[in-house]
Every structure is written in C-alpha cells, then in structure tokens.
MINU-872474 format. One line per field, with one value per residue: residue in one letter; y, z, x of N, C-alpha, C, O in turn. Coordinates in pm, whole numbers, plus 50000, padded with zeros to 5 digits. Each point is the difference from the previous one (the first is absolute). Example, Ala and Ser with C-alpha at 12.3 -4.5 7.8 and 13.67 -1.06 7.14 Angstrom:
2
mifi <- A	S
n_yy <- 49431	50107
n_zz <- 50780	49862
n_xx <- 51319	49861
ca_yy <- 50119	50119
ca_zz <- 50000	50006
ca_xx <- 49911	50082
c_yy <- 50120	50109
c_zz <- 50000	50073
c_xx <- 50090	49923
o_yy <- 49998	50111
o_zz <- 50066	50017
o_xx <- 50104	50051
REM end
This chain:
276
mifi <- M	N	D	E	Q	M	Q	S	L	L	D	T	W	Y	R	E	R	E	I	P	R	P	K	V	Q	T	G	V	A	S	V	M	A	N	V	P	Q	T	R	Q	R	G	R	W	W	P	L	P	A	F	H	R	K	T	K	A	K	P	P	T	T	N	D	M	T	K	Y	E	P	S	P	I	P	A	T	N	G	H	A	P	T	V	I	G	R	T	Q	T	M	F	S	P	A	K	T	I	I	A	G	A	L	V	F	G	L	S	A	A	F	L	V	A	Q	P	F	D	R	L	G	G	G	V	P	G	A	E	E	G	A	D	P	A	A	P	V	E	V	T	A	T	F	R	D	I	E	C	E	G	Y	D	S	S	D	V	V	G	R	V	V	R	I	Y	G	D	T	C	T	V	D	N	E	W	S	D	P	R	L	E	G	T	E	T	Y	I	D	N	H	V	V	F	A	D	S	R	L	T	I	G	H	Y	V	H	N	I	V	T	D	D	G	A	W	R	M	R	P	Q	F	R	I	E	S	S	G	L	K	N	F	S	G	T	W	V	L	D	G	E	G	A	Y	E	G	L	S	V	V	L	A	K	D	E	L	D	S	V	P	L	T	G	Y	I	I	S	T	D	L	L	P	P	P	P	E	E	G	S	T	K
n_yy <- 15904	50012	49800	50007	50095	49877	49854	50100	50035	49824	49953	50121	49941	49824	50055	50096	49839	49956	49837	50170	49819	49955	50126	49835	50045	50136	49894	49903	50132	50061	49850	49968	50172	49930	49897	50109	50143	49853	50069	49873	49981	49893	49814	50061	50035	49862	49872	49936	50181	49783	49908	50077	50084	50047	50083	49913	50132	50002	49881	50168	49966	49996	50171	50136	49945	49932	49916	50091	49780	50102	50054	49775	50172	49896	49872	49913	50217	49944	49889	49781	50091	50107	49881	50192	49966	50092	49784	50172	50003	49938	49819	50068	49975	50168	50168	49960	50023	50209	50092	49937	50111	50207	50013	49966	50172	50159	49953	50024	50214	50079	49937	50116	50179	49944	49969	50192	50059	49884	50114	49984	50177	49903	49942	50222	49938	50003	50112	49805	49921	50127	49830	49899	50136	49906	49844	50099	49803	49995	49811	50048	49858	49965	50039	49781	50075	49794	50076	50028	49797	50122	50034	49790	50044	49797	50114	49799	50065	49979	50161	49932	50183	49936	50203	49971	49926	50204	49939	50186	49919	50175	50007	50102	50017	49858	50194	50121	49976	50179	49787	49992	49889	50054	49816	50092	49791	50079	49799	50042	49805	50086	49839	49955	50149	49886	49921	50201	49924	50186	49955	50181	49969	50218	49887	50205	49891	50181	50121	50025	49802	50059	49811	50094	49802	50115	49910	49865	50038	49784	50079	49790	50053	49780	50006	49997	50131	50108	50059	50016	50175	49987	50119	49898	50172	49885	50215	49956	50040	49949	49780	50065	49833	49861	50054	49780	50140	49784	50062	49842	50014	49891	50120	49830	49873	49895	50177	50004	49963	50202	49963	50188	49869	50171	49976	50206	49978	49907	49919	50104	49862	49890	50142	50049	50159	49849	49930	49858
n_zz <- 81303	50120	49931	49934	49800	49814	49959	49893	49777	49869	49962	49848	49788	49923	49952	49800	49841	50059	49961	50139	50017	49923	50180	50015	50129	49897	49861	50091	50068	49832	49938	50122	49943	49812	50129	50187	49928	50056	49817	50172	49879	49984	50065	49785	50157	49818	50053	50084	50075	49999	49833	49826	50039	50102	49808	50182	50046	49843	50183	50048	49918	50221	49975	49901	49780	50140	49815	50022	49971	49841	50217	49969	50017	50197	49815	50077	50008	49836	50179	49979	50004	49851	50029	50001	50191	50132	49999	49886	49846	49942	50068	49816	50032	50102	49863	49867	50089	50025	49813	49952	50117	49933	49822	50041	50093	49856	49875	50102	50001	49813	49978	50116	49865	49785	49985	49959	49782	49881	50021	49792	49947	50076	49828	50027	50103	50031	49995	50113	49795	50024	50142	49804	49972	50202	49851	50091	50075	49814	50121	49813	50175	49822	49970	49971	49916	50069	50023	50220	49947	50121	50220	49943	50217	49906	50192	49900	50203	49905	50053	49823	50101	49794	50101	50219	49806	50098	49894	50059	50089	49948	50181	49827	50210	50000	49908	50175	50115	49893	50060	49890	50065	50082	49982	50112	49924	50177	49916	50221	49882	50184	49873	50069	49944	49817	50013	50039	49881	50056	49783	50111	49799	50063	49806	50010	49850	50015	49973	50211	50028	50180	50028	50067	49958	50189	49913	49935	50220	49924	50155	49932	50109	50030	50023	49781	50180	50113	49797	50115	49881	49983	49908	49896	49963	49902	50068	49832	49917	49899	50009	49814	50117	49847	50180	49934	50135	49968	50033	50061	49890	50198	50154	49864	50157	50083	50022	49783	50171	49924	49982	49923	49985	50136	49787	49913	49930	49800	50171	50066	49837	50147	50112	50167	49867	49995	49963	50165
n_xx <- 24152	50189	50072	50210	50052	49965	50162	50172	49975	50037	50216	50108	49967	50119	50213	50032	50011	50204	49845	50030	50138	49792	49957	50154	50175	50147	50144	50180	50166	50134	50157	50185	50139	50105	50154	50063	50157	50161	49889	49928	50183	49802	50103	49987	49834	49997	50179	49798	50102	49925	50119	49875	50199	49807	50082	50099	49826	50158	50038	49862	50206	49984	50138	49848	49989	49836	50096	49796	50034	49878	49990	50008	49860	50044	49993	50192	50052	50144	50080	50051	50207	49871	50186	50115	50114	49840	50065	49910	50157	49788	50115	50108	50221	50115	50063	50177	50207	50084	50086	50212	50160	50059	50140	50221	50114	50070	50183	50201	50073	50098	50217	50154	50027	50055	50229	50111	50002	50156	50193	50086	49874	49814	50139	49973	50192	49780	50200	50006	50051	49816	50045	50047	49825	50017	50070	49824	50084	49873	50001	49887	50006	50142	50222	49945	50195	49934	50209	49990	50080	50144	49978	50062	49966	50030	49975	49986	50065	50204	49853	50120	49922	50069	50014	49983	49912	50018	49812	50117	49811	50135	49870	50110	50081	50175	49927	50067	49807	49922	49946	50196	49814	50202	49872	50172	49954	50114	49951	49981	50007	49902	50094	50208	50159	50049	50213	49906	50175	49889	50049	49931	49897	50016	49997	50101	49873	50135	49814	49929	49900	50120	49877	50196	49901	49966	50189	49830	50031	50004	49863	50058	49814	50041	50225	50045	49979	50166	49927	50188	49927	50223	49834	50172	49860	50167	49994	49855	50207	49803	50045	50110	50098	49906	49879	50006	49888	50069	49789	50154	49805	49980	49896	49937	49906	50183	49863	50058	50138	49945	50224	49905	50184	50054	50068	50026	49787	50039	49881	50188	50070	49875	50131	49859	49912	49835	50210	49947
ca_yy <- 49949	49855	49924	50021	50130	49986	49922	50085	50095	49928	49966	50123	50035	49903	50030	50118	49969	49890	50033	49907	49902	50015	49891	49892	50004	50107	49955	49896	50065	50075	49904	49938	50099	50010	49869	49996	50070	49945	49879	49888	49916	49869	49925	49980	49859	50007	49927	50049	49927	50005	49995	50133	50086	50142	50065	50113	50124	50008	50118	50099	50004	50085	49962	50032	49915	49857	49948	49884	49981	50031	49879	49988	49929	49873	50009	49877	50011	49963	50113	50032	50077	49953	50108	50007	49889	49875	49964	49978	49936	49865	49983	49936	49856	49982	50040	49891	49887	50037	49994	49860	49944	50055	49937	49861	49995	50040	49889	49895	50044	49993	49859	49942	50066	49921	49889	50053	50028	49874	49962	49859	49921	49939	50100	49993	49975	50119	49958	50047	49998	49890	49899	49995	49927	49868	49990	49873	49921	49872	49912	49897	49881	49959	49867	49953	49890	49948	49941	49884	50025	49973	49871	49943	49897	49929	49923	49942	50064	50144	50037	50135	50051	50128	50070	49993	50134	50030	50135	50045	50114	50083	50134	50092	50134	50096	49951	49969	49859	49917	49940	49853	49953	49862	49942	49890	49939	49879	49953	49864	49940	49886	49922	49948	50104	50089	50132	50058	50125	50056	50122	50046	50141	50041	50115	50069	50067	50092	50063	50104	49950	49874	49992	49872	49967	49940	49862	49976	49861	49973	49870	49948	49869	49978	50063	50145	50041	50110	50038	50144	50039	50137	50009	50126	50003	50119	50050	50016	50084	50121	49991	49994	50077	49973	49861	49969	49911	49943	49895	49888	49904	49869	49994	50087	50092	50120	50079	50049	50139	50050	50139	50034	50095	50017	49882	50031	50003	49865	49978	49891	49883	49998	49937	49868	49903	49912	50049	49886
ca_zz <- 50139	49994	50095	50137	50045	50020	50122	50113	50018	50050	50142	50078	50000	50085	50140	50038	50000	50090	50114	50111	50032	50135	50091	49998	50122	49988	49907	50064	50102	49932	49948	50110	50058	49917	49988	50049	49912	49864	49980	49961	49896	49983	49881	49990	50002	49987	50106	50134	50067	50142	50085	50008	50108	49969	50070	50082	49978	50102	50085	49998	50133	50018	50117	50124	50020	49971	49946	50061	49944	50092	50034	49947	50103	49957	49985	50046	50139	50091	50046	49920	49877	49884	49950	49855	49941	50015	49886	50049	49898	49961	49866	49910	50026	50124	49975	49927	50093	50095	49930	49979	50127	50030	49909	50040	50122	49968	49930	50097	50084	49923	49980	50128	50050	49987	50094	50131	50004	50021	50141	50013	49992	49872	49911	49982	50128	50084	50135	50104	49957	50055	49899	49962	50094	49952	49932	50036	49887	50031	49884	50022	49919	49910	49942	49989	49905	50010	49876	50026	50061	49914	50033	50131	50042	50115	50071	50116	50033	49973	49861	49965	49879	49965	49886	49997	49950	49992	49962	50098	49958	50112	49970	50086	50019	49936	49863	49975	50029	49906	49898	50001	50126	49991	50127	49974	50132	50019	50134	50044	50070	50084	49989	50128	50085	49914	50014	49875	50013	49866	49978	49887	49963	49935	49918	49922	49883	49937	49876	50033	50083	50070	50145	50025	50141	50069	50033	50135	50037	50042	50067	50009	50064	50055	50132	49987	49960	49906	49953	49975	49959	49952	49868	49962	49855	49961	49870	49890	49892	50046	50144	50065	50124	50081	50041	50055	50117	50009	50099	49933	50087	49937	49930	49883	50012	50071	49902	50028	50043	50023	49964	49908	50069	49940	50032	50094	50137	50055	50081	49955	50089	50100	49954	50060	49926	49905	49861	49910
ca_xx <- 50011	50011	49918	50045	49951	49856	49978	50035	49891	49882	50020	49983	49856	49930	50030	49925	49858	49971	49913	50031	49895	49944	50032	49901	49919	49901	49896	49919	49917	49894	49903	49928	49909	49880	49934	49862	49909	50009	49921	50084	49940	50063	49965	49855	49959	49854	49931	50037	50108	49964	50118	50062	49954	50008	50110	49957	50073	50107	49985	50108	50063	50119	50080	49932	49883	50016	49873	49937	49865	49890	49923	49864	49919	49940	49854	49935	49959	50108	50079	50119	49984	50075	50086	50008	50076	49926	49917	49864	49918	50038	50058	49902	49988	49924	49861	49934	49982	49895	49872	49963	49956	49867	49903	49981	49921	49863	49935	49972	49888	49877	49966	49957	49880	49877	49996	49966	49857	49927	50013	50029	49877	49967	49943	49856	49934	50004	50033	49911	49859	49922	49966	49858	49916	49960	49871	49937	49948	49937	49976	49897	50026	49892	50020	50137	50014	50137	50049	50084	50130	50115	50061	49966	50094	49948	50103	49933	49874	50014	49973	50049	49934	50059	49942	49855	49963	49858	49960	49901	49917	49959	49950	50075	49944	50091	50022	50142	50023	49923	50085	50005	50056	50051	50044	50094	50023	50081	49964	50033	49887	50033	49875	49954	49942	49922	50060	50051	50077	50015	50079	49920	49995	49877	50040	49897	50058	49904	50050	50097	50109	49973	50017	50066	49989	50115	49958	49949	49971	49862	49988	49863	49985	49867	49991	49989	49865	50006	50134	50014	50135	50017	50061	50064	50023	50076	49961	50095	49949	49934	49979	50131	50007	49882	49978	49869	50005	49865	49972	49933	49932	49985	49873	49995	49886	50047	50076	50135	49999	50135	50032	50109	50087	50133	50083	50108	49948	50000	50120	50086	49998	50106	50123	50013	49919	50067	50005	49984
c_yy <- 49849	49936	50025	50133	49995	49926	50083	50101	49931	49963	50121	50037	49908	50026	50120	49972	49892	50047	49901	49909	50021	49880	49897	50008	50105	49959	49896	50061	50074	49907	49939	50096	50010	49868	50002	50067	49944	49870	49888	49911	49870	49934	49972	49851	49996	49935	50053	49911	50011	50006	50135	50079	50145	50064	50121	50121	50015	50127	50093	50014	50102	49955	50019	49908	49857	49945	49876	49986	50028	49873	50006	49924	49872	50013	49877	50004	49964	50123	50032	50079	49943	50115	49988	49886	49869	49975	49961	49927	49858	50004	49933	49852	49974	50035	49890	49883	50030	49994	49858	49936	50050	49936	49857	49988	50038	49887	49888	50037	49988	49856	49939	50056	49919	49885	50048	50028	49874	49956	49852	49912	49942	50106	49979	49975	50122	49957	50061	49999	49879	49898	50001	49914	49863	50003	49862	49931	49872	49921	49893	49885	49964	49859	49967	49881	49956	49922	49876	50044	49959	49861	49956	49887	49937	49917	49947	50066	50151	50026	50145	50040	50142	50059	49987	50141	50013	50146	50042	50122	50073	50133	50098	50135	50108	49951	49968	49853	49907	49948	49849	49954	49853	49957	49879	49946	49881	49949	49854	49948	49878	49917	49956	50105	50096	50146	50045	50131	50051	50127	50060	50149	50025	50131	50056	50077	50083	50056	50102	49951	49868	50020	49861	49972	49942	49861	49984	49850	49990	49860	49962	49863	49987	50068	50151	50036	50107	50026	50149	50031	50145	49998	50138	49991	50133	50039	50010	50088	50128	50002	49991	50091	49981	49851	49987	49901	49953	49896	49893	49904	49869	49993	50097	50100	50129	50081	50025	50148	50046	50144	50004	50109	50016	49886	50031	50014	49861	49979	49886	49882	50009	49925	49858	49894	49918	50057	49886	50010
c_zz <- 49993	50110	50144	50053	50028	50130	50123	50028	50058	50148	50088	50009	50092	50149	50049	50012	50102	50122	50113	50031	50141	50088	50002	50121	49990	49909	50062	50104	49936	49947	50113	50067	49923	49990	50054	49909	49859	49994	49949	49900	49988	49872	50001	49994	50001	50113	50136	50062	50149	50089	50014	50114	49960	50084	50077	49972	50109	50081	49985	50141	49998	50125	50130	50029	49960	49956	50074	49942	50105	50028	49942	50102	49943	49999	50049	50147	50099	50035	49910	49876	49891	49947	49851	49937	50004	49879	50049	49901	49977	49865	49910	50030	50127	49981	49931	50093	50099	49936	49978	50129	50037	49913	50041	50125	49974	49931	50097	50089	49927	49978	50128	50048	49982	50098	50140	50012	50024	50145	50019	49988	49861	49909	49985	50130	50088	50144	50100	49963	50061	49892	49971	50098	49943	49939	50031	49877	50054	49870	50040	49904	49916	49946	49999	49905	49998	49874	50024	50056	49902	50026	50137	50030	50129	50060	50129	50020	49974	49852	49980	49867	49974	49879	49989	49970	49987	49957	50087	49944	50125	49949	50100	50008	49935	49859	49970	50022	49909	49890	50007	50126	49989	50136	49969	50135	49986	50142	50021	50085	50079	50016	50137	50083	49923	50017	49865	50032	49859	50001	49871	49974	49929	49925	49924	49888	49934	49871	50028	50083	50063	50149	50030	50151	50053	50049	50147	50022	50047	50059	50011	50067	50057	50135	49994	49951	49892	49962	49974	49965	49953	49867	49981	49852	49964	49856	49902	49893	50055	50151	50076	50122	50091	50034	50055	50115	50027	50111	49933	50104	49924	49915	49883	50008	50073	49904	50046	50038	50026	49952	49891	50068	49921	50046	50104	50144	50062	50081	49946	50096	50104	49950	50055	49924	49904	49861	49901	49923
c_xx <- 50003	49919	50041	49953	49848	49968	50028	49889	49875	50015	49980	49852	49919	50023	49922	49850	49961	49922	50029	49879	49945	50039	49885	49907	49890	49886	49908	49906	49884	49893	49916	49903	49871	49923	49857	49899	49996	49920	50091	49924	50079	49957	49850	49967	49847	49923	50041	50106	49977	50124	50068	49938	50017	50109	49949	50087	50107	49987	50120	50053	50112	50072	49925	49881	50030	49866	49955	49860	49895	49920	49860	49918	49944	49849	49928	49964	50107	50083	50118	49964	50087	50081	50015	50073	49925	49913	49861	49912	50049	50069	49897	49981	49918	49853	49922	49972	49889	49863	49953	49949	49861	49894	49971	49915	49855	49924	49964	49882	49868	49956	49944	49869	49873	49990	49967	49851	49919	50008	50025	49880	49980	49940	49849	49925	50017	50020	49903	49853	49930	49968	49851	49923	49963	49860	49941	49941	49937	49982	49899	50023	49878	50019	50149	50001	50146	50037	50085	50135	50111	50059	49952	50096	49945	50113	49935	49864	50003	49983	50046	49936	50052	49927	49850	49947	49849	49981	49883	49927	49951	49944	50060	49931	50086	50033	50145	50033	49920	50093	49992	50072	50038	50052	50086	50047	50095	49970	50041	49884	50051	49871	49947	49925	49911	50045	50054	50071	50028	50085	49946	50020	49867	50032	49881	50070	49892	50061	50110	50118	49964	50017	50054	50002	50131	49957	49961	49983	49855	49995	49852	50004	49860	49981	49985	49860	50004	50147	49999	50145	49999	50075	50061	50035	50068	49966	50115	49936	49940	49981	50132	50002	49880	49994	49858	50019	49857	49993	49916	49941	49984	49873	50000	49886	50039	50086	50144	49990	50143	50015	50108	50082	50130	50091	50106	49951	49995	50127	50085	49991	50111	50122	50015	49921	50083	49992	49984	49869
o_yy <- 49935	50069	50006	50010	50056	50040	49987	50024	50057	50008	49991	50043	50045	49985	50003	50064	49977	50095	49879	50048	50029	49893	50036	49982	49979	50033	50004	49961	50001	50032	49991	49959	50037	49995	49949	49959	50046	49913	50015	49975	49999	50062	49959	49924	50064	50033	50051	49878	50105	50045	50019	49991	50036	49987	50088	49985	50005	50107	49956	50021	50041	49900	49943	49988	49974	50018	49907	50099	49963	49924	50108	49887	49996	50065	49991	49898	50011	50101	50117	49989	49927	50104	49905	49969	49902	50092	49903	49969	49971	50086	49940	49952	49912	49936	49974	49941	49915	49955	49972	49922	49922	49968	49957	49915	49941	49977	49943	49914	49958	49971	49921	49939	49992	49967	49928	49984	50003	49928	49947	49879	50024	50071	49888	50019	50047	49931	50116	50037	49893	50039	50048	49901	49989	50074	49898	50065	49952	50057	49935	50020	50002	49924	50088	49917	50079	49933	49935	50112	49926	49928	50079	49934	50070	49913	50073	49995	50071	49935	50090	49929	50087	49929	50008	50092	49912	50086	49930	50086	49947	50049	49993	50046	50110	49887	49928	49952	49878	50078	49943	50034	49917	50070	49907	50075	49916	50075	49924	50069	49912	50043	50004	49972	50093	50093	49924	50087	49933	50071	49937	50073	49909	50105	49928	50082	49949	49966	50029	50075	49919	50095	49900	50081	49923	49986	50057	49923	50094	49907	50082	49920	50098	50025	50063	49952	49993	49983	50052	49929	50063	49943	50102	49915	50107	49916	50025	50016	50076	50106	49966	50114	50057	49916	50095	49895	50080	49930	50029	49956	49998	49940	50119	50100	50101	49949	50008	50076	49922	50074	49913	50105	49925	49966	49915	50016	49988	50030	49904	50018	50056	49902	49920	49882	50039	50056	50022	49913
o_zz <- 49941	50077	50089	50115	50100	50072	50100	50116	50085	50076	50107	50107	50073	50081	50114	50080	50012	50068	49978	50005	50093	49949	49994	49987	50045	50028	49982	50009	50054	50008	49988	50053	50057	49935	49933	49997	49917	50085	49899	50020	50003	49917	50102	49926	50086	50022	50016	49989	50061	50114	50087	50025	49935	50122	49944	49967	50118	49945	49972	50095	49896	50062	50101	50115	49919	50070	50020	49990	50116	49908	49991	50033	49885	50087	49984	50056	50120	49929	49973	49949	50027	49965	49939	49883	49939	49951	50075	50035	50017	49915	50051	49997	50003	50056	50034	49995	50028	50062	50014	49997	50046	50048	49998	50008	50057	50031	49991	50036	50058	50001	49997	50084	50094	50048	50076	50106	50065	50048	50106	50021	49909	50043	49981	50005	50021	50059	49987	50082	50013	49888	50080	50053	49879	50045	49969	49916	50108	49892	50103	49879	50048	49991	50013	50001	49967	49939	49902	50046	49905	49905	50081	49911	50095	49933	50097	49912	50035	49916	50075	49900	50086	49905	49889	50080	49950	50033	50007	49936	50074	49894	50120	49906	49974	49986	49903	49955	50015	49928	50054	50020	49957	50063	49934	50089	49911	50096	49906	50088	49945	50066	50022	50059	50057	50000	49928	50068	49918	50100	49894	50082	49943	50062	49965	50026	49966	49962	49910	50020	49941	50046	49981	50079	49932	50060	50089	49907	50053	49949	50036	49974	50008	50043	50102	49896	49903	50081	49934	50042	49989	49991	50041	49958	50032	49912	50039	49996	50069	50057	50119	49995	50109	49929	50052	49982	50025	50028	49944	50092	49877	49893	50016	49928	49990	49951	50119	49934	50047	49989	49994	50034	49905	50118	50083	50091	50121	49951	49946	50116	49971	49927	49942	50032	49963	49961	49880	49920
o_xx <- 49913	49934	49915	49957	49955	49909	49931	49967	49932	49904	49941	49956	49912	49909	49953	49933	49880	50040	49997	49887	50076	50036	49883	49879	49888	49885	49879	49884	49889	49881	49878	49896	49897	49895	49910	49884	49922	50020	50069	49881	50123	49933	49945	50062	49939	49883	50111	49993	50025	49994	50085	49880	50098	50004	49933	50118	49967	49977	50112	49925	50051	49962	50041	49957	50089	49900	50079	49927	50015	49972	49940	50034	49956	49942	49878	49961	49977	49995	50025	49888	50095	49944	49951	49976	50045	49934	49987	49886	50118	49974	49906	49886	49914	49912	49885	49892	49916	49903	49881	49905	49916	49891	49885	49912	49909	49883	49892	49919	49900	49880	49906	49934	49920	49892	49934	49940	49895	49912	49969	50010	50080	49910	49953	49878	50112	49917	49959	49916	50058	49965	49919	50052	49977	49912	50061	49938	50034	49992	50013	50007	49886	49903	50085	49909	50089	49916	50040	50016	49976	50034	49952	50054	49965	50057	49981	49915	49906	50062	49961	50012	49989	49965	49947	50021	49932	50081	49899	50060	49917	50040	49973	49935	49953	50048	50027	50103	50005	50062	49905	50117	49921	50080	49954	50040	49984	50011	50024	49950	50066	49905	49879	49896	49942	49920	50065	49947	50063	50011	50011	50055	49940	50014	49906	50088	49893	50111	50079	50095	49929	50064	49930	50047	50068	49893	50064	49979	49941	50063	49915	50090	49925	49888	49973	49955	49924	50091	49909	50092	49895	50108	49944	50079	49949	49989	50114	49878	50068	49971	50001	49955	49995	50055	49941	50061	49911	50097	49895	50068	50003	50000	50029	49999	49929	50101	50029	49931	50083	49903	50087	49947	50026	50005	50031	50081	49979	50109	49945	49963	50106	49987	50073	50009	50111	49898	50019	49969
REM end
C-alpha cells in the first residue's frame, strides 16, 4: 500500500470519528450557573489589604423578579434608613484622623484640669479661708548706743546729717522679734527754729530672717510736746508674708505696742499720694 492509499484510509477514519463541538453559549451558561456555589480564589497576600472589598453574593434573578437591596435600619436614632449600597464604616485614613483628634482633645482636657482645680488662685493658698488672727506684741526699751553718721553738710543755718546710726536694745514679748536692732536716720536741722525733720528706718535682723521697716518721717521742735508715729516692718526669710505694725511714742519709757499681721491685709496707699 502506497502513501496515497494510506492517506485516503486515514481521512475516511477521521471523518467517521469526529465529535461535533458544543455551542459556546451553552458552555458559558453552564459555568455561570455554578458560580454562586463555587469558591472563588485569588492571589495569596500575607498582609491585610484594606482597600479590598468583600464581594457580595450575586443575587439570583429571573424575568419575573427584580433585585433590590433590603433596607438596613439606622442605629443612630434618626428617621432615615441606610440601604445596602450605603457605606457605613470609616475608611482607614478617616479612622486614624478621628483617633488622633480624640487623643489630642483628651490630652488638652487633662492638662487644663489641674489649672481649673486651682481656680486661678495662688498655689498653696486656700480661697475663702479666714486670715490668721493678729498677734499682739510689745517692746520695752532698755538701751541705745549711737555710732555716728556717714556725712554732714552745713549750708548757712541748715545742717544736713546722713547715715546717723544707732543700735537699740529692746525686750520683745514675741521671740520672733528678738535680734539685732539698728536705727538709721537722715535728718535736716534748722538752727534758728530748732526744727528737725528726719527720715529714718528701724530694722531687726534675727537668725531666721529680718524685719525691714518702711521709711518714716519724724519731726521735732521746741513747740512739740510729744512725738508719735506708726512703724511698719515687713518680714523676710522665715517671716515672709508677715508685717509688724507698731505705735511709737516720743518717750522711750512708753513701750512700743502693736500687732503682727498678714502683709496682704495692709491697705495700699491712695493713688493721689506722692510717689517721690
């Protein structure tokens, strides 16, 4: 049998064995019908992909029914409802921003809270509390020793003496006032009228602090029978926040009398006064 005869027999056999091809439309319809029951698989990725959305199961429809998403009642108390196509969750970016805002507001509230508790008052001071009661004190004069003055100047009948310093020995009823007392005086003397005007301070220095007197004026003349004045000494160191208010008589035999009080209870000077 030659080649041509063999080829003729093979062609006849192939024609008899040929199976008709199925229609494409029929195959596609069969595959799509099995899609809802077939598990879909994608490319494996080890990290979560927030941008991916879960594919919803496609609804089965026919010519008689029309698919509509079922409404989901809103949970925030409002009348409108949320349908299936509405996105009810924040995106990752929005969630992060919202969290940062909540954290920032919480931190600001916690920082501001201690200041609100203070109520704008001074730390350590209890608002509305009654001040400490005044403490009465007295001092009995025992001795005085003067050391001289820093300078003097005589112009005609007027004599100016600056830095006249004396050490005073007093016996105090309150131990907080026991210390070294120094009296320093600057004064002007008018020779004709025997008038003296002095500007002086009386300081007390102790082991725990000091009492510094606010400068006072003093006037002396032959026409004045008695000299009286008021001393105010402000506390330093252990006596910070306290002041001593004393009444001074011309006669050393009359004891100094007064009170230790809180400094903030002293009234301020009137604004109309001189600041010189």
